[in-house]
DRENFI-14062 format. One record per residue (C-alpha): x, y, z. Coordinates in Angstrom, 2 decimals, decimal comma. Layout:
<<X; Y; Z>>;
...
***
This chain:
<<-90,64; -33,91; -74,27>>;
<<-94,40; -34,24; -74,23>>;
<<-97,11; -33,69; -76,81>>;
<<-98,91; -30,34; -76,80>>;
<<-102,32; -30,72; -78,39>>;
<<-103,06; -27,06; -79,30>>;
<<-99,74; -26,72; -81,13>>;
<<-99,70; -30,27; -82,50>>;
<<-96,06; -30,61; -81,55>>;
<<-93,79; -31,76; -78,76>>;
<<-92,55; -29,35; -76,10>>;
<<-90,18; -29,79; -73,17>>;
<<-91,97; -31,35; -70,22>>;
<<-91,13; -28,32; -68,06>>;
<<-92,93; -25,92; -70,45>>;
<<-95,52; -23,73; -68,65>>;
<<-98,29; -25,25; -70,79>>;
<<-97,96; -28,56; -68,97>>;
<<-97,99; -26,84; -65,58>>;
<<-101,15; -24,99; -66,62>>;
<<-102,75; -28,24; -67,77>>;
<<-101,82; -30,08; -64,57>>;
<<-103,33; -27,39; -62,37>>;
<<-106,53; -27,32; -64,42>>;
<<-106,80; -31,09; -63,95>>;
<<-106,19; -30,72; -60,22>>;
<<-108,90; -28,04; -60,09>>;
<<-111,29; -30,39; -61,91>>;
<<-110,44; -33,21; -59,50>>;
<<-111,03; -30,93; -56,51>>;
<<-114,39; -29,91; -57,94>>;
<<-115,19; -33,60; -58,39>>;
<<-114,44; -34,21; -54,72>>;
<<-116,66; -31,25; -53,80>>;
<<-119,46; -32,73; -55,95>>;
<<-119,16; -36,06; -54,17>>;
<<-120,21; -34,29; -50,96>>;
<<-123,72; -33,86; -52,50>>;
<<-124,27; -30,44; -50,91>>;
<<-125,36; -27,84; -53,44>>;
<<-124,62; -30,31; -56,21>>;
<<-126,13; -28,10; -58,92>>;
<<-123,80; -25,21; -58,04>>;
<<-120,73; -27,45; -57,95>>;
<<-121,64; -29,09; -61,25>>;
<<-122,09; -25,66; -62,83>>;
<<-118,51; -24,82; -61,80>>;
<<-117,32; -28,03; -63,45>>;
<<-119,20; -27,16; -66,66>>;
<<-117,87; -23,59; -66,72>>;
<<-114,29; -24,77; -66,15>>;
<<-114,66; -27,34; -68,92>>;
<<-115,95; -24,71; -71,36>>;
<<-113,17; -22,28; -70,49>>;
<<-110,55; -25,02; -70,80>>;
<<-111,81; -25,77; -74,30>>;
<<-111,42; -22,08; -75,19>>;
<<-107,66; -22,58; -75,21>>;
<<-108,05; -25,13; -78,01>>;
<<-110,95; -23,42; -79,78>>;
<<-111,49; -19,68; -79,16>>;
<<-115,03; -20,00; -80,54>>;
<<-115,95; -22,08; -77,47>>;
<<-117,43; -19,50; -75,12>>;
<<-119,81; -19,39; -72,18>>;
<<-123,50; -18,91; -72,76>>;
<<-124,64; -15,35; -72,09>>;
<<-126,81; -16,54; -69,18>>;
<<-123,64; -17,87; -67,50>>;
<<-121,19; -15,18; -68,58>>;
<<-123,17; -12,03; -67,74>>;
<<-123,54; -12,70; -63,98>>;
<<-119,82; -13,47; -63,85>>;
<<-119,05; -9,92; -64,98>>;
<<-120,17; -8,64; -61,57>>;
<<-117,94; -10,94; -59,54>>;
<<-115,17; -9,10; -57,70>>;
<<-112,34; -10,49; -55,64>>;
<<-112,78; -10,50; -51,89>>;
<<-110,57; -11,69; -49,07>>;
<<-112,11; -13,86; -46,37>>;
<<-110,31; -15,68; -43,55>>;
<<-110,11; -19,41; -44,28>>;
<<-109,01; -20,51; -40,80>>;
<<-112,47; -20,65; -39,22>>;
<<-113,96; -22,39; -42,25>>;
<<-111,22; -25,02; -42,27>>;
<<-111,55; -25,58; -38,50>>;
<<-115,10; -26,83; -39,19>>;
<<-113,72; -29,71; -41,26>>;
<<-116,05; -29,10; -44,19>>;
<<-114,86; -31,35; -47,05>>;
<<-116,79; -29,47; -49,73>>;
<<-115,35; -26,11; -48,68>>;
<<-111,82; -27,52; -48,52>>;
<<-112,21; -29,09; -51,98>>;
<<-113,56; -25,85; -53,43>>;
<<-110,67; -23,90; -51,90>>;
<<-108,27; -26,41; -53,43>>;
<<-109,93; -25,93; -56,83>>;
<<-109,69; -22,15; -56,42>>;
<<-105,98; -22,35; -55,55>>;
<<-105,18; -24,59; -58,50>>;
<<-107,10; -22,27; -60,80>>;
<<-105,14; -19,24; -59,53>>;
<<-101,89; -21,05; -60,28>>;
<<-103,22; -22,11; -63,71>>;
<<-104,18; -18,49; -64,35>>;
<<-100,59; -17,45; -63,65>>;
<<-99,36; -20,00; -66,18>>;
<<-101,91; -18,71; -68,71>>;
<<-100,44; -15,22; -68,27>>;
<<-96,99; -16,65; -68,98>>;
<<-98,33; -18,48; -72,05>>;
<<-99,96; -15,26; -73,30>>;
<<-96,45; -13,74; -73,53>>;
<<-95,09; -16,83; -75,33>>;
<<-95,02; -16,41; -79,13>>;
<<-96,17; -20,02; -79,57>>;
<<-99,32; -19,51; -77,47>>;
<<-100,13; -15,83; -77,96>>;
<<-103,01; -16,55; -80,35>>;
<<-104,42; -19,31; -78,12>>;
<<-104,61; -17,49; -74,81>>;
<<-107,35; -14,90; -75,20>>;
<<-108,21; -12,03; -72,90>>;
<<-111,63; -13,67; -72,66>>;
<<-110,08; -16,85; -71,26>>;
<<-107,96; -14,94; -68,75>>;
<<-110,88; -12,81; -67,59>>;
<<-113,43; -15,56; -67,09>>;
<<-111,01; -18,10; -65,65>>;
<<-110,22; -15,46; -63,02>>;
<<-113,90; -14,74; -62,41>>;
<<-114,68; -18,45; -62,04>>;
<<-111,86; -18,82; -59,53>>;
<<-113,36; -16,00; -57,43>>;
<<-116,84; -17,55; -57,65>>;
<<-115,50; -20,87; -56,41>>;
<<-113,64; -19,16; -53,56>>;
<<-116,74; -17,27; -52,49>>;
<<-118,85; -20,43; -52,64>>;
<<-116,28; -22,27; -50,50>>;
<<-116,38; -19,53; -47,88>>;
<<-120,15; -19,14; -47,95>>;
<<-119,81; -15,55; -49,18>>;
<<-122,69; -15,20; -51,60>>;
<<-122,79; -12,29; -54,02>>;
<<-126,15; -10,56; -53,62>>;
***
């Protein structure tokens, strides 16, 4: 059993909430590694801030992104780009951003599971699901150098 802060109760350690939380932390750590590279530090830090705000939304649905951050995210669409060439270059920042993206995609899957769970239904908002997905795409595109024009 482990303590679940939003519910203020203990849940089995294998509950999807803890998997979600672990992948969010891994995404944050990967973004931290990307920030340590010092390239495009302002962009990387903005990803960290957005992820932090969205993570807080699970605990407090009134915690939302500022309009100046949220509105451009509405135009972000998923795209597939080949990672092999990018990874062959040995770019630490890109690899760390791709790691963050992958952990966020897994966390997003756990959020979808939590949304169907009666205990978490009121905590997992459509807003959170939408913008967590959009942020994941933005991070992926940044990692691949695919800038949305």
